[in-house]
DSSP file (Angstrom, degrees, kcal/mol; ACC not computed):
  #  RESIDUE AA STRUCTURE BP1 BP2  ACC     N-H-->O    O-->H-N    N-H-->O    O-->H-N    TCO  KAPPA ALPHA  PHI   PSI    X-CA   Y-CA   Z-CA
    1    1 A M     >        0   0    0      0, 0.0     4,-2.1     0, 0.0     5,-0.2   0.000 360.0 360.0 360.0 -34.0    0.0    0.0    0.0
    2    2 A N  H  >  +     0   0    0      1,-0.2     4,-1.9     2,-0.2     5,-0.1   0.900 360.0  49.2 -60.4 -43.7    2.9    2.3    0.8
    3    3 A A  H  > S+     0   0    0      2,-0.2     4,-2.2     1,-0.2    -1,-0.2   0.843 109.1  53.1 -66.4 -35.1    4.4    1.9   -2.7
    4    4 A V  H  > S+     0   0    0      2,-0.2     4,-2.2     1,-0.2    -2,-0.2   0.940 108.9  48.0 -69.3 -43.4    1.0    2.6   -4.4
    5    5 A L  H  X S+     0   0    0     -4,-2.1     4,-2.7     2,-0.2    -2,-0.2   0.868 110.4  52.4 -62.8 -36.9    0.6    5.8   -2.5
    6    6 A N  H  X S+     0   0    0     -4,-1.9     4,-2.6     2,-0.2    -1,-0.2   0.920 110.5  48.5 -64.7 -41.9    4.2    6.8   -3.4
    7    7 A V  H  X S+     0   0    0     -4,-2.2     4,-2.2     2,-0.2    -2,-0.2   0.894 113.1  47.8 -65.1 -39.8    3.4    6.2   -7.1
    8    8 A I  H  X S+     0   0    0     -4,-2.2     4,-2.8     2,-0.2     5,-0.2   0.945 112.7  48.5 -61.7 -51.5    0.2    8.2   -6.8
    9    9 A A  H  X S+     0   0    0     -4,-2.7     4,-2.4     1,-0.2     5,-0.2   0.924 112.1  48.2 -61.0 -45.8    2.0   11.0   -5.1
   10   10 A A  H  X S+     0   0    0     -4,-2.6     4,-2.4     2,-0.2    -1,-0.2   0.920 112.0  50.1 -62.2 -42.5    4.7   11.1   -7.8
   11   11 A T  H  X S+     0   0    0     -4,-2.2     4,-2.4     1,-0.2    -2,-0.2   0.911 111.7  47.3 -63.6 -42.1    2.2   11.0  -10.6
   12   12 A V  H  X S+     0   0    0     -4,-2.8     4,-2.1     2,-0.2    -1,-0.2   0.890 112.7  48.8 -67.0 -36.9    0.2   13.9   -9.1
   13   13 A I  H  X S+     0   0    0     -4,-2.4     4,-2.4    -5,-0.2    -2,-0.2   0.876 112.2  50.2 -67.5 -37.9    3.4   16.0   -8.5
   14   14 A L  H  X S+     0   0    0     -4,-2.4     4,-2.0    -5,-0.2    -2,-0.2   0.897 111.2  46.6 -68.1 -39.1    4.5   15.3  -12.1
   15   15 A V  H  X S+     0   0    0     -4,-2.4     4,-2.2     2,-0.2    -2,-0.2   0.900 113.8  49.3 -69.5 -39.6    1.2   16.3  -13.7
   16   16 A G  H  X S+     0   0    0     -4,-2.1     4,-2.2     2,-0.2    -2,-0.2   0.918 110.5  50.8 -66.1 -40.5    1.2   19.5  -11.5
   17   17 A A  H  X S+     0   0    0     -4,-2.4     4,-2.4     1,-0.2    -1,-0.2   0.903 109.8  50.3 -60.5 -41.2    4.8   20.3  -12.5
   18   18 A L  H  X S+     0   0    0     -4,-2.0     4,-2.4     2,-0.2    -2,-0.2   0.885 109.6  50.6 -69.0 -36.1    3.8   19.9  -16.2
   19   19 A L  H  X S+     0   0    0     -4,-2.2     4,-1.7     2,-0.2    -1,-0.2   0.901 110.5  48.8 -62.0 -41.6    0.9   22.2  -15.8
   20   20 A A  H  X S+     0   0    0     -4,-2.2     4,-2.3     2,-0.2    -2,-0.2   0.872 110.3  52.6 -64.8 -37.9    3.1   24.8  -14.1
   21   21 A L  H  X S+     0   0    0     -4,-2.4     4,-2.5     1,-0.2    -2,-0.2   0.925 108.9  48.3 -63.1 -43.8    5.6   24.4  -17.0
   22   22 A T  H  X S+     0   0    0     -4,-2.4     4,-2.2     2,-0.2    -1,-0.2   0.843 109.6  54.3 -64.2 -32.5    2.9   24.9  -19.6
   23   23 A A  H  X S+     0   0    0     -4,-1.7     4,-2.2     2,-0.2    -2,-0.2   0.919 109.3  47.4 -63.4 -47.0    1.8   28.0  -17.6
   24   24 A A  H  X S+     0   0    0     -4,-2.3     4,-1.5     2,-0.2    -2,-0.2   0.895 111.7  49.7 -64.8 -39.6    5.3   29.4  -17.7
   25   25 A I  H  X S+     0   0    0     -4,-2.5     4,-2.5     1,-0.2    -1,-0.2   0.906 109.9  52.0 -66.0 -39.4    5.6   28.7  -21.4
   26   26 A G  H  X S+     0   0    0     -4,-2.2     4,-2.3     1,-0.2    -2,-0.2   0.888 106.4  53.9 -62.8 -36.7    2.3   30.5  -22.0
   27   27 A I  H  < S+     0   0    0     -4,-2.2    -1,-0.2     1,-0.2    -2,-0.2   0.892 114.3  41.3 -63.4 -37.3    3.4   33.5  -20.1
   28   28 A V  H  < S+     0   0    0     -4,-1.5    -2,-0.2    -5,-0.2    -1,-0.2   0.860 120.5  41.5 -81.2 -34.1    6.5   33.8  -22.3
   29   29 A R  H  < S+     0   0    0     -4,-2.5    -2,-0.2    -5,-0.2    -3,-0.2   0.796  88.4  94.8 -89.9 -25.6    4.8   33.0  -25.7
   30   30 A F  S  < S-     0   0    0     -4,-2.3     6,-0.1    -5,-0.2     3,-0.0  -0.390  72.1-135.2 -69.0 145.4    1.5   35.0  -25.4
   31   31 A P  S    S+     0   0    0      0, 0.0     2,-0.3     0, 0.0    -1,-0.1   0.791  73.6  22.7 -81.5 -26.3    1.7   38.4  -27.1
   32   32 A D  S  > S-     0   0    0      1,-0.1     4,-2.2    62,-0.0     5,-0.2  -0.857  78.8-103.4-138.3 172.9   -0.1   40.7  -24.5
   33   33 A T  H  > S+     0   0    0     -2,-0.3     4,-1.6     1,-0.2    -1,-0.1   0.858 115.6  54.4 -65.0 -40.6   -1.0   40.9  -20.9
   34   34 A L  H  > S+     0   0    0      1,-0.2     4,-0.5     2,-0.2    -1,-0.2   0.884 112.6  44.6 -62.9 -36.9   -4.6   40.1  -21.2
   35   35 A S  H >> S+     0   0    0      1,-0.2     4,-0.7     2,-0.2     3,-0.6   0.865 111.0  54.6 -74.0 -36.4   -3.7   36.8  -23.1
   36   36 A R  H 3X S+     0   0    0     -4,-2.2     4,-1.8     1,-0.2     5,-0.2   0.787  91.8  74.9 -68.2 -26.2   -1.0   36.0  -20.5
   37   37 A M  H 3X S+     0   0    0     -4,-1.6     4,-1.2     1,-0.2     5,-0.3   0.872  91.4  54.9 -54.6 -40.6   -3.5   36.3  -17.6
   38   38 A H  H <X S+     0   0    0     -3,-0.6     4,-1.2    -4,-0.5     3,-0.4   0.926 112.0  40.5 -63.0 -44.5   -5.0   33.0  -18.5
   39   39 A S  H  < S+     0   0    0     -4,-0.7     5,-0.4     1,-0.2    -1,-0.2   0.721 112.4  57.4 -77.9 -19.8   -1.8   31.1  -18.3
   40   40 A A  H  < S+     0   0    0     -4,-1.8    -1,-0.2   -14,-0.1    -2,-0.2   0.653 121.0  23.1 -83.3 -14.4   -0.6   33.0  -15.2
   41   41 A T  H  X S+     0   0    0     -4,-1.2     4,-2.6    -3,-0.4     5,-0.3   0.793 119.2  41.2-116.1 -60.5   -3.6   32.0  -13.2
   42   42 A K  H  X S+     0   0    0     -4,-1.2     4,-2.4    -5,-0.3     5,-0.2   0.965 122.1  31.0 -62.9 -61.5   -5.6   28.9  -14.1
   43   43 A P  H  > S+     0   0    0      0, 0.0     4,-2.6     0, 0.0    -1,-0.2   0.847 120.0  54.2 -67.0 -29.7   -2.9   26.3  -15.0
   44   44 A Q  H  > S+     0   0    0     -5,-0.4     4,-2.4     2,-0.2    -2,-0.2   0.939 111.7  43.6 -66.8 -46.5   -0.4   27.7  -12.6
   45   45 A V  H  X S+     0   0    0     -4,-2.6     4,-2.6     2,-0.2     5,-0.2   0.930 116.5  46.9 -66.3 -45.2   -2.8   27.5   -9.6
   46   46 A V  H  X S+     0   0    0     -4,-2.4     4,-2.3    -5,-0.3    -2,-0.2   0.918 112.7  50.7 -62.2 -41.2   -4.0   24.1  -10.6
   47   47 A G  H  X S+     0   0    0     -4,-2.6     4,-2.3    -5,-0.2    -2,-0.2   0.929 111.3  47.6 -56.3 -49.7   -0.4   22.9  -11.1
   48   48 A L  H  X S+     0   0    0     -4,-2.4     4,-2.9     1,-0.2    -2,-0.2   0.914 111.3  50.6 -65.1 -41.4    0.5   24.2   -7.7
   49   49 A I  H  X S+     0   0    0     -4,-2.6     4,-2.5     2,-0.2    -1,-0.2   0.891 109.9  50.2 -63.9 -38.8   -2.5   22.6   -6.0
   50   50 A L  H  X S+     0   0    0     -4,-2.3     4,-2.6     2,-0.2    -1,-0.2   0.913 110.5  50.0 -67.1 -41.5   -1.7   19.2   -7.7
   51   51 A V  H  X S+     0   0    0     -4,-2.3     4,-2.3     2,-0.2    -2,-0.2   0.941 112.0  48.2 -57.2 -49.7    2.0   19.5   -6.4
   52   52 A L  H  X S+     0   0    0     -4,-2.9     4,-2.6     2,-0.2    -2,-0.2   0.896 109.9  51.5 -61.2 -40.3    0.7   20.3   -3.0
   53   53 A I  H  X S+     0   0    0     -4,-2.5     4,-2.5     1,-0.2     5,-0.2   0.935 110.0  49.9 -60.8 -44.9   -1.7   17.3   -3.1
   54   54 A G  H  X S+     0   0    0     -4,-2.6     4,-2.2     1,-0.2    -1,-0.2   0.873 110.4  49.5 -59.2 -37.1    1.1   15.0   -4.1
   55   55 A A  H  X S+     0   0    0     -4,-2.3     4,-2.3     2,-0.2    -1,-0.2   0.878 108.8  52.9 -74.3 -33.1    3.3   16.3   -1.3
   56   56 A V  H  < S+     0   0    0     -4,-2.6    -2,-0.2     2,-0.2     6,-0.2   0.925 111.1  47.2 -64.0 -42.3    0.4   15.8    1.3
   57   57 A I  H >< S+     0   0    0     -4,-2.5     3,-1.0     1,-0.2    -2,-0.2   0.918 114.7  46.1 -62.0 -42.7    0.1   12.2    0.1
   58   58 A R  H 3< S+     0   0    0     -4,-2.2    -2,-0.2     1,-0.2    -1,-0.2   0.860 116.8  43.5 -70.0 -33.8    3.8   11.7    0.3
   59   59 A L  T >< S+     0   0    0     -4,-2.3     3,-2.3    -5,-0.1    -1,-0.2   0.103  80.9 160.5 -96.9  22.6    4.2   13.3    3.7
   60   60 A R  T <   +     0   0    0     -3,-1.0     3,-0.1     1,-0.3    -3,-0.1  -0.152  66.5  21.4 -51.8 132.9    1.1   11.6    5.2
   61   61 A G  T 3  S+     0   0    0      1,-0.4    -1,-0.3    -5,-0.1     2,-0.2   0.418  97.0 121.0  89.1   0.8    1.2   11.6    9.0
   62   62 A N    X   -     0   0    0     -3,-2.3     3,-1.0    -6,-0.2    -1,-0.4  -0.652  68.2-129.6 -95.7 151.7    3.7   14.6    9.1
   63   63 A I  T >  S+     0   0    0     -2,-0.2     3,-0.9     1,-0.2     4,-0.3   0.693 100.3  72.8 -70.0 -19.7    2.9   17.9   10.9
   64   64 A D  T 3> S+     0   0    0      1,-0.2     4,-1.4     2,-0.2     3,-0.4   0.538  72.3  86.4 -76.5  -5.7    3.9   19.9    7.8
   65   65 A I  H <> S+     0   0    0     -3,-1.0     4,-2.1     1,-0.2    -1,-0.2   0.876  83.5  56.4 -63.3 -36.6    0.8   18.9    6.0
   66   66 A W  H <> S+     0   0    0     -3,-0.9     4,-2.0     1,-0.2    -1,-0.2   0.834 103.0  54.3 -68.4 -29.9   -1.2   21.7    7.5
   67   67 A M  H  > S+     0   0    0     -3,-0.4     4,-2.0    -4,-0.3    -1,-0.2   0.875 107.9  50.2 -67.1 -35.2    1.3   24.3    6.2
   68   68 A L  H  X S+     0   0    0     -4,-1.4     4,-2.2     2,-0.2    -2,-0.2   0.900 109.7  51.6 -65.9 -41.8    0.8   22.9    2.6
   69   69 A V  H  X S+     0   0    0     -4,-2.1     4,-2.4     2,-0.2    -2,-0.2   0.906 109.7  49.0 -61.6 -42.2   -3.0   23.1    3.1
   70   70 A L  H  X S+     0   0    0     -4,-2.0     4,-2.6     2,-0.2    -2,-0.2   0.891 108.8  52.2 -64.6 -40.5   -2.6   26.8    4.1
   71   71 A V  H  X S+     0   0    0     -4,-2.0     4,-2.1     2,-0.2    -2,-0.2   0.934 111.8  47.8 -62.0 -46.2   -0.4   27.5    1.1
   72   72 A G  H  X S+     0   0    0     -4,-2.2     4,-2.3     2,-0.2    -2,-0.2   0.910 113.1  47.2 -61.6 -45.4   -3.1   26.0   -1.2
   73   73 A L  H  X S+     0   0    0     -4,-2.4     4,-1.6     1,-0.2    -1,-0.2   0.900 112.4  49.7 -63.0 -42.0   -5.9   27.9    0.5
   74   74 A F  H  X S+     0   0    0     -4,-2.6     4,-2.1     2,-0.2     5,-0.2   0.863 111.7  48.7 -65.4 -37.9   -3.9   31.2    0.3
   75   75 A T  H  X S+     0   0    0     -4,-2.1     4,-2.2     1,-0.2    -2,-0.2   0.915 110.7  49.4 -67.9 -43.6   -3.2   30.6   -3.3
   76   76 A I  H  < S+     0   0    0     -4,-2.3    -2,-0.2     1,-0.2    -1,-0.2   0.806 114.7  45.9 -66.8 -27.8   -6.8   29.9   -4.2
   77   77 A L  H  X S+     0   0    0     -4,-1.6     4,-0.5    -5,-0.1    -1,-0.2   0.841 119.7  37.3 -83.1 -33.4   -8.0   33.0   -2.4
   78   78 A T  H  X S+     0   0    0     -4,-2.1     4,-2.5    -5,-0.2     5,-0.2   0.787  99.3  71.9 -92.4 -25.6   -5.4   35.4   -3.8
   79   79 A A  H  X S+     0   0    0     -4,-2.2     4,-2.4     1,-0.2     5,-0.2   0.915  99.2  47.9 -60.9 -45.9   -5.0   34.3   -7.4
   80   80 A P  H  > S+     0   0    0      0, 0.0     4,-2.1     0, 0.0    -1,-0.2   0.900 113.2  49.0 -59.9 -39.3   -8.4   35.6   -8.6
   81   81 A V  H  X S+     0   0    0     -4,-0.5     4,-2.0     2,-0.2    -2,-0.2   0.914 112.1  47.2 -66.3 -44.6   -7.9   38.9   -6.9
   82   82 A I  H  X S+     0   0    0     -4,-2.5     4,-2.6     2,-0.2     5,-0.2   0.907 112.3  50.3 -63.5 -43.9   -4.4   39.4   -8.4
   83   83 A A  H  X S+     0   0    0     -4,-2.4     4,-2.5    -5,-0.2    -2,-0.2   0.895 110.0  51.3 -66.5 -38.9   -5.7   38.5  -11.9
   84   84 A H  H  X S+     0   0    0     -4,-2.1     4,-2.2    -5,-0.2    -1,-0.2   0.922 111.5  45.8 -62.7 -43.6   -8.6   40.9  -11.6
   85   85 A M  H  X S+     0   0    0     -4,-2.0     4,-1.9     2,-0.2    -2,-0.2   0.915 115.0  46.9 -69.1 -42.4   -6.3   43.8  -10.6
   86   86 A V  H  X S+     0   0    0     -4,-2.6     4,-2.9     1,-0.2    -2,-0.2   0.893 111.1  53.0 -65.6 -38.0   -3.7   43.0  -13.4
   87   87 A G  H  X S+     0   0    0     -4,-2.5     4,-2.6    -5,-0.2    -2,-0.2   0.914 108.5  49.3 -66.0 -40.1   -6.5   42.6  -15.9
   88   88 A R  H  X S+     0   0    0     -4,-2.2     4,-1.9     2,-0.2    -1,-0.2   0.918 114.1  45.2 -63.2 -41.5   -7.9   46.1  -15.0
   89   89 A V  H  X S+     0   0    0     -4,-1.9     4,-2.4     2,-0.2    -2,-0.2   0.931 113.3  50.1 -65.4 -47.3   -4.5   47.7  -15.3
   90   90 A A  H  X S+     0   0    0     -4,-2.9     4,-1.8     1,-0.2    -2,-0.2   0.883 107.9  53.8 -60.0 -40.9   -3.8   45.9  -18.5
   91   91 A Y  H  < S+     0   0    0     -4,-2.6    -1,-0.2     1,-0.2    -2,-0.2   0.923 110.1  46.9 -59.6 -44.6   -7.1   47.0  -20.0
   92   92 A R  H >< S+     0   0    0     -4,-1.9     3,-0.8     1,-0.2    -2,-0.2   0.874 114.2  47.8 -67.5 -36.7   -6.3   50.6  -19.2
   93   93 A E  H 3< S+     0   0    0     -4,-2.4     3,-0.3     1,-0.2    -1,-0.2   0.787 115.8  42.8 -73.1 -24.7   -2.9   50.4  -20.7
   94   94 A Q  T >< S+     0   0    0     -4,-1.8     3,-1.3    -5,-0.2    -1,-0.2  -0.093  71.1 123.3-113.7  32.8   -3.9   48.6  -23.9
   95   95 A R  T <   +     0   0    0     -3,-0.8    -1,-0.2     1,-0.3     5,-0.1   0.790  65.1  67.2 -65.7 -27.6   -6.9   50.6  -24.7
   96   96 A G  T 3  S+     0   0    0     -3,-0.3     2,-1.3    -4,-0.1    -1,-0.3   0.619  76.5  92.2 -69.3 -11.6   -5.5   51.5  -28.1
   97   97 A R    X   -     0   0    0     -3,-1.3     3,-1.1     2,-0.0    -1,-0.1  -0.701  67.7-159.5 -86.3  91.6   -5.7   48.0  -29.4
   98   98 A D  T 3  S+     0   0    0     -2,-1.3    -2,-0.1     1,-0.2    -3,-0.0  -0.414  72.0  26.8 -70.2 146.6   -9.1   47.8  -31.0
   99   99 A G  T 3  S+     0   0    0      2,-0.2    -1,-0.2    -2,-0.1    -2,-0.0   0.498  82.8 118.0  85.7   1.1  -10.6   44.4  -31.6
  100  100 A L  S <  S+     0   0    0     -3,-1.1     2,-0.4    -6,-0.1    -2,-0.1   0.916  73.4  45.4 -68.8 -43.6   -8.7   42.8  -28.6
  101  101 A L        -     0   0    0      1,-0.1    -2,-0.2     3,-0.0     3,-0.2  -0.810  64.4-154.5-104.5 141.7  -11.9   42.0  -26.7
  102  102 A A  S    S+     0   0    0     -2,-0.4     2,-0.5     1,-0.3    -1,-0.1   0.897  94.6  28.8 -75.5 -40.0  -15.0   40.4  -28.2
  103  103 A V  S    S-     0   0    0      3,-0.0     2,-0.7     0, 0.0    -1,-0.3  -0.989  71.1-165.0-121.3 122.9  -17.2   42.0  -25.4
  104  104 A N     >  +     0   0    0     -2,-0.5     4,-0.5    -3,-0.2     3,-0.5  -0.742  21.7 158.9-108.8  80.1  -16.1   45.2  -23.9
  105  105 A E  H  > S+     0   0    0     -2,-0.7     4,-1.1     1,-0.2     3,-0.4   0.730  70.7  63.2 -71.7 -25.0  -18.0   45.7  -20.6
  106  106 A M  H  > S+     0   0    0      1,-0.2     4,-2.3     2,-0.2    -1,-0.2   0.794  89.1  67.7 -74.4 -25.3  -15.6   48.1  -19.1
  107  107 A A  H  > S+     0   0    0     -3,-0.5     4,-1.7     1,-0.2    -1,-0.2   0.878 100.5  50.2 -60.3 -38.3  -16.1   50.7  -21.9
  108  108 A D  H  X S+     0   0    0     -4,-0.5     4,-2.0    -3,-0.4    -1,-0.2   0.877 108.4  52.9 -64.7 -38.7  -19.7   51.2  -20.6
  109  109 A D  H  X S+     0   0    0     -4,-1.1     4,-2.2     1,-0.2    -2,-0.2   0.909 108.8  48.9 -63.3 -42.4  -18.3   51.7  -17.1
  110  110 A E  H  X S+     0   0    0     -4,-2.3     4,-1.8     1,-0.2    -1,-0.2   0.868 109.2  51.8 -64.1 -35.8  -15.9   54.3  -18.2
  111  111 A L  H  X S+     0   0    0     -4,-1.7     4,-1.4     2,-0.2    -1,-0.2   0.895 110.1  50.0 -67.0 -40.6  -18.6   56.2  -20.1
  112  112 A D  H  X S+     0   0    0     -4,-2.0     4,-1.1     1,-0.2    -2,-0.2   0.897 110.3  50.3 -60.4 -43.7  -20.8   56.2  -16.9
  113  113 A Q  H  < S+     0   0    0     -4,-2.2     3,-0.2     1,-0.2    -1,-0.2   0.851 108.0  52.3 -64.8 -37.0  -17.9   57.5  -14.9
  114  114 A E  H  < S+     0   0    0     -4,-1.8    -1,-0.2     1,-0.2    -2,-0.2   0.824 105.8  55.8 -69.7 -30.8  -17.2   60.3  -17.3
  115  115 A D  H  <        0   0    0     -4,-1.4    -1,-0.2     1,-0.2    -2,-0.2   0.792 360.0 360.0 -72.1 -29.1  -20.9   61.4  -17.1
  116  116 A D     <        0   0    0     -4,-1.1    -1,-0.2    -3,-0.2    -2,-0.2   0.476 360.0 360.0 -73.9 360.0  -20.8   61.8  -13.3
């Protein structure tokens, strides 16, 4: 049973590391910030969570498991907030690029703010 859990832990860690690698490649390869946000948040967070799950399986019975759980929770809570803030700044900085967004809901917000 111990060997099976070690194989499962190694597999989950490897899959998580591959997801994190694809996220890093996406950050380098995508042309603009709004495109890079996808690879900077979703696969990176899922990859980290998978690595942490693999580490928890591997370290079963150790006191350090709770620290790994806290790292995972903190990442899940902060990644959407960071992506939202980066997205708003990137939108403001790249306004000159027409056709970048299929639906531009923030343009209506800016018009409402200018009217006030």
